[in-house]
N, C-alpha and C positions, 0 to 999 in steps of 0.2 A: 405251707407256708411258715412265711416265720413268723410269730408274734408281732401284733404293731404293736409300739411301743406309744405309750400317754408322754407326754410333754411333758417334761419338769420342771414347777419353777425354778429359774435361778435365782442362786443366792446369792447376799449381797458380791462374797468376795468371785464367785467365777465372774460376775457381769462386772466387775470393776476391771479388774485384768485384761478380757478381752474389748473393755470400751478403750481401752489406755493405749494396747500394742493395735487395733485399729488404729488411735490416732499416729501416731510414733511412727508403726510402718508410713501409712500416707506421707507426715509430710516428710519422713528419709527418701522415698521417692522419689516426693515431688520438688523435692532439696537434688537430689542428687543428678534427675535428668533435669534440670534447670528450666523446670517449667514455674515454680517456684524464690522469685527470690530474695537475699537473705543477708543480715550484717552481721561480720565473727567480733565478737566484744573477750577475744580468754577461752573460757570455757562458754560463755554464754552466744547463744547462736538467736539472731531473729529474723521476723518476718510478717508482714503485715497483713493480715487481712479488710475487710470492710463489712460494719454493720450494718444492722438492718435499714438504716437511715445515711447509708452511703457515706458512714465516719469512716474512718482511720483505729481499726484496735488492735495493737500489737502481740503478738505473739511468741515467747522465751520460751528455752530453753536449755540445760545443758547438752555437749553434743560433742561429738569428737569428728576429724576425716580420717579414715584410718589408713595404712599403709597397702593393704589390700584394696587394688582399685580405685584407689581413692570416694572408698566408700563411707557415707555418713554414718554413725550410728549416736539415736541420745538414750539416752540415761533414763531409763526405766524413772516412770511415775514423778517426772520435772518439765514438764511443760507446764506452761501457766497464758492465762488469758487477761492480758491486762496487769498483769501484777499477781495473781491471784489463780492456786489449783485450777487447773481445765478441766473437768469430768466429765463435759456435755458433746457427745459426738456430734448429735445434730448443729448443735450452736456451732461447733466446727469446721463441718461438709458446709455450714451455710456462709459461715465468712473466704473460710478459703478457698474454696474450692467451687461452690452457687455465686457465691457475689463475684471472685477474684477471675475466674479461669472462665474459656471460653472452649467448643469443639461438638459436635458432632455429637458425639456418645455422652457427653457433660451428665444430663439426666440416668441411664442406664450405668456411667462408673460410681456415682452417688448410691444407686439403688446394689450393685453389687458390694461396695463398700457396709452398707446394712443388712445386706443380705448377709453379708458376712459377719458382722457383729451377732447380729441372731443365732448363726448355726455354731458359733464359737461359743460363745456361752454355754449354749444347749449344752458341746461338748466338752468344758470344760466342769459342768456340772455331776458327769460321772464317772470325770478322769480322778483311776488310785492315786492317793498319795506315793505311790513307787509302782513299780512291776517283778513281783516275786519269781522266783528264781526259776521256775515252771514255766512261768511264761516265758521266757528269754530264749526260745526260738524262734527261727523265720516264720511261717506261720502266726504265730501269735505277737508278736514285735509287730509284723506290718500292721496288723490294727488299732496298736499301742503308736503309730508314728502318727498324730493328732494334730502339729503345731504345726501341717502343713505350709507354705512358699514359705519361705526364711523372708525374701526381696518384696514378692509380689504385694501390691495395698492389699487384692481381693484377694485375701490367702484361703481362706473358705467359702466361697460364694455361690456354690450349686443353684448357683439361679434354677429353677425348674422345680428343684426339691422345695416344698414346706418340710415344717419342720416335723412334722409325722413322718414326712418322708424320708428327713433326714436319722429320725432317733430310727427309723427300720433298714434305710439300706447302708448310712454311714459305717464308714468302717470301724470307728471307734465303740461301737455300743455293741458290736459282737455278738448282730445275732444269727439265732443262726435261719440260713434265709434258704429257697426252694428254688431252684430253677423254670421256668417256661419253658415248652417246648414248641413252634411251631410247626404247619411240615406248607408245601411252596412246592407247586409244579419246577417239574425238573427243566424245564424250557425256560424257565424265570432264573434259574439261581446257579455261579458258578464254584465250584472247587479247586481250590489248588492245594495239590498233597505234597508235601518233605519226601525225598527218595530215600526209602526202604521200611516207606512207613504206608499203611492203608486207611482207608477214611474210615472201613468197617472195623477196623483192629481200633481206631480213636474213638471213637462211639464207645466202641461198648467201656471205654474207661468210666461211664459219664449215666447208660442208659440200662437198668438192670434188665436180666429176661419178663420181670416183672413190667417193668417198664413200656420196652418192646410189644409184649402182647396186648397192655392196657390201651396203646397209643394204634393198633393197627386197627381195635375193633369200633374205637373212634371214626377211623378211615372208610371202614365198612361200613357203618353208620349211614356216611353222609355221603355215602355212591356210590366212591369212588371205586371202581372196580382193577385197576392196574396197582398195588400203590408203590412197585416200583419206580411207576412213572414221576413221584416223590420224593421231597427229602426234608428229614427233621432238621431244624434252624434251632438251636436254641438262643432265648430272647430273654432278658432283661425285664423283671416284671411288670417292673416302672416304663419302662417302655412300651411294652404291651399296650399297657389301661391310657397312659397321657401320648403317645404321638401312633405307635403301630395300626391298634386297631379299629381309628379315625385313618390316615390315611391309605392304605388297603383294603377303605372299604369294599369300592368296582373287585379287587381280587378274590374279597371274603363272600362278596356273596355271591358270585361266576364259582365258585371254590377251586380257584387258582389258590388258594391257602386257607389254610383251616388249623382252629384252633387246636392243639394236642391238652392243656392244663402242663400242671408240673410235676417233676420227674420225685422219686422216690429220695434220694440223697438228699444231704443237708451243706452249704457249702457255707463261705466264708468271703468278706470282700473284703478284699485288700485294699493296703489305703488307693491308689490309686481310683479306687469307686465301684468304676465302670470293669476288674478283673476280677475274679472270684474261686477259692480254691474250693476242694471237697473234701468235707472235715471225715466223708467215712473212706476214702480214698486215699492214701498221703502218698502214693506216687501216677497219679491224675492228673493229667497235663491243666494246667494252671488254663480260662476259659476268657477270653479277655471280648468284651460283650457293648454293641453299640450304648451308644447313654444319647440323650436329648439335650443334657445341661450344659451349661456351660460353667466354667468352674477353671478361676486362672485366669490366663490369656483368649483361652478357645475353647468351642465347642466340641463335646469328646464321642463326635461318629468315627464312622466308620469308614472310611472310603473304600470305594468297589475296587481301584486300584491298589491300595497298599493291601487287604487282603489276601490278594491274587500275588502279589510280590512279596506277603511276608515268607511261604519257605525256600521262594527261587533265593529275595536272600543271607538268609540262615544256611541254606544249604552251600551255595559260594563260598558265608565268614567261615562256614564248619570247616570246608576242605580248606581254607586259605592260613584259619590255626592250626589244622591236622597238618600241614605241611609246615610250620614255622617254626625253626631252630627255637627261638628263642622264645616265643609263647608257648609254648611247649615246655621250657625250662621253666618260665614261671606259673607255668599249672592252669595259664588268665584260659577263660570256657564263655562260650555265651546259651543263653539260653535260646535253645532252640525255637519257631514259630514254625510246628511244626503240619496244620493246617490253615485255611484262610476260608473262610465262606461270605458269598454274600449275592444278593438281588441282583437284576442285572437290570441296573436305574433307564439302560437307554430303550429297553421295550416299555418305556411308558412315555406318554405323550406328554410334553413342556412342562404342562401347569401343574398336573403331580408327577413329575419327574423334579423340577425344585424342594420340593414338600418332602421329599423321600430321601433326596443323595444321601446317601451315608449312616441312613439310619435302622438299615437292618441288614449284618454281619458280623462275625464272631473269626476268629483268631486264638488257636490250640498253641497254649506255650506250654514246653517243655516242666514240669516240675523241677525244683533247685535241689531234690532229696537225691534224685538218677547221676549227681555230678558230685556228691558229697560222698568222702571216704570216712575209714575207723576216727575217731578222735578228733573231728571239722565240725563247726557249729558254723553256720554262716546267719549274719545280720543285716536287714537291710542298712546302708552306710546314712541315712539321713540317722539310724540309734548314735552312731558315733554322736552327732551333736543333738541328742535330745536329753533336754536338761525335768526332769521328773517333778511331778503336784510339789514336791518336799524339800523344793534347789539341790537335788544331789543330779547331776553328771552321768547318765547311765554308764560310761567305762569307767567310773571312774577305781570301783574293784582293779580292774584291769591295770589302771596307769601304779595303783601300788603295789601293784604287784612288780609289774616287769621295769618302771621308775616312764615318768616323760620323757626325756629322749629317747632312750630307746622303744619305746612305744613311738612312737609318732615318726621314726625315721625309719623306725617297720611297715607306719601306715603308707607312710608317703615312696616309699619304694616301690610297695607292690599295689599302688595306685597310678602311680606316672609311670611307670618303665613302658606297663603293655600299651598304655592311651599315646607315647609318644615314637613306640614305636611302630603303633599301622599306624600313625602320621608319616612319617621320616623315609620306613619302608614300603610302604605301600601306600601312602596317598589319603590313608580313610582316617577321617574323621567320625565318631561316633555321640549321641546327644547322650555322652556320660553325667548327668547331674546324678544327685544321688540318688531320688531315687528308684533309680536304673539300674541304679550299683546294688551288687553282693557282696559284702565283704564275707569272707571267709576266715573264720580265724580258729588256730591250734589253741589250749591252755592259756585263749587269753591274746593272744597276739597275733598281728593281724599275716597273715600266710597267705593266702591269693585272691584274685577278684574275681566275679561274672558277672557279665553285665549280660540287660537283657532291653525288650522295647525297642525291633530291630527293624521293623515294618516299614517304618520314614523316619530312623533316628539316625539314617547314618549320611553322610556326605561326602562325594569324592570328584574331582574334577576328572571325566572318562577319560581323557589322552594324558594324562598323568598316574595312570595305575599304574605299578611295575609290570603288571599281568591281564593287558586291558583283555585279553583276551578270553576268559578265565570268567571276567564279571556277565554276570547274568541279564539277559535281554528281559526287560524288564516295562510291564505294561504302562504306555503314559500316563504321567499326570493328565487328567483334564482341563482346559481352561477354567471349568465353571471350583473348580476348586482351590483359585485360587480367591472366589469370592467368602470361601467358609477358611484360609489360613495360607495369608500370605505364608507365611513364612516352613510352612513345611513342603519343603520339595530336597532331593537328592544331589541328581546333577549341578554341581554349580560349578561358574563362570573361572574364575581364577585361583589360585592354590592360597592364597590369601582368604579367600572367605572359608575356607575348607581349615584353615589356622582357630579362624579367628569363632571358629562351630566350637572347638577344641575352646579357648579363653571362656564363654560365655558360658560352656554349658556343664563345664567343670574344672575351669576355676575362679571364674565370680564367684558361682552362688559352692558348688559344693566343697572345692578347700579351704576360701574365703571362714565360712565357718564354722569347719575344721578347727582353722585355726585358732577363732576365737573361742571356742572351747579350751585346747591346751593353754590360751593363755589365762583363764583360771586358774590354772594349776603347775604358773610359772614362765608357762612355754612364751618367750616374747612375741611378739608375732612374727614381728622382724628375719630372727632367727628360723621362725618355719619356713618361710620361702626363699634363705637362705639356701638351709637346707630340698626344698623343693630346685631350687638353679642346681647348686649343686651337681643334683640325681640327674637330671638338666644335661649337665658337662660334659659328667661321667660317663654316659649314654653316650656321647660324640665323640670326645676320645676314646672311646672302646670298637666307637663303629663310625671310621670313618670315609667308609667307601658312602654313608651317604651323604658325603659332606655339601651338593649341590642341591640336596632336598631337604636341608639346616637352613640353607637361604629362602628358599622357596617359598618355608616352613616354620618361618623364622618367630621363633619361641619368644625370642628375645628384641622382637620389635619394640622401640621406646611406647608406642602406643600400642593400647587395642581396640575392638570395635565391640559395644555390646548392646545388648538388644536392650530398647527402650521402653518398657512393659508396659509403665505408664502410662504414656504417652500412645501407644496404639489401644488403649480401654479407653481415654480421650477422645482422641483425632481417627478413629478407625483406622482400617485394614486398605486404605486409600497407597498411602505411601509407603515402606519401611522403613522404619522408628530405628536408628541405630548413634550409637555415643560411642567419640574416642576418651575413651582414660586412660591414667599411664597403667606401667602394664608393670608389676611388683618382679614378676621374672628379674624385667632388663634394671630395674633397682637392688634387687637381690644381689642379683652377680655384680654389681658395679660397686656396693660397699664390701662385697667380699674381696675384691680384691683392688683395692684399697691397702 
């Protein structure tokens, strides 16, 4: 097991930075989504809160409405309350949210913000001033991606983790973690495996001969006569301790579920928290584990249908990519999800099924190293937007080496061409936000991209696929799943829904954040979007055969639909919340043609 970490006492600078960011990012989202009204007077933006005596109190700050989707950015450390600098997030949340807003999840939303404050303060305490050269490789960078969601107000809530849990399992603390295993009667488990792989081969990447022998002895001591009738499942230690041990009490007592303990190898938590990489076997598949916490917009369960669909979707996409001439030219790749395992919740009575849903499952995902060639290095894409504690952007040396314009153009092409080709040529959208994209560089210059997290990160209209007969027959999403996440679905009703998935995940968050980092190096935000629109137009000119798709999946539409994440946290998932915002791709194209 990894060493339990004591909770450090935050220093004043770390605490101040976390308080300021929670307030700033919350107010940006409340304004952008139209939850709070504001008045603009030049650079100063003002809004009214309500104090404990029901008297109005003014909050003001310097802010700007950006070219990128009209997103609102507040100047750091400019927030004032009643004309004085505002440093108190509790007062801020009381007067601008608790006393001002209504919503069925208002109390939980405030809790998520306060949990974010606590955990971000804890993270900032151990943050290095800069990332050393030896740590600038994919596995280490996954632990250095500490900023969390760049838009969501509860960007690091990790609801369910104590600070002790956070220090132990949070990726930024870079603990050497041990993986917990259990054995479950085979009739209660389903496994899905990618073509060309076997479960035995994939298990061997994570279990030593010593592990197998020791686990066998435990099963023998538990009275198991035929060990072949049991299936071993990797489990996040927190999940076993806080969820599974209790939820599956009946199965533990009757011998259908047997805890095996910890395997020998050490692991590293990636930035998604619940995906782990093996420290001792650098080619071993990553393990994505069910984790019963809430972070940003959703609980981190692994639903049965997603685990069983994962290899089916990966095999389908791999074949599509392999047979597509343009994607091969672009050297586009996916990290296949080669094995999925899940408890069969339909075997449970309803009262236990509701508790257990999505709590026990895992997905084996290919390691990025199997896709890299000599001279290439892989980065999580959000490393491009990372500003280190010393204030220096992580990509500064690359920009100085190649020039801002050349580097930005290379990046835009590498990211945009595969995404729009999948959309136009195949009718497919991927949930390609920065955490799901791996940027491959060569000599510091963007070369190509790899996309991961595919089991529920694909969207399409079945009848609009280029080769609908090649699409896999997926396990259907059960009705109960919408109680947990109404935004998690694969089959869309209209092409506009597929296009908006690209807008939301790829352009709205991912590219906007990159544009602002490059703006700090002198590249105008509008120019960045002009180059994006030029890339799309050039593609369209080179591929007139997809003219009909250009209209159906119109990336130059006047408006884009964006998920309203804050309304979702405030008002619940009773309905879908999307906001119509102006499209910077269209605006940039219009500027370019003037």
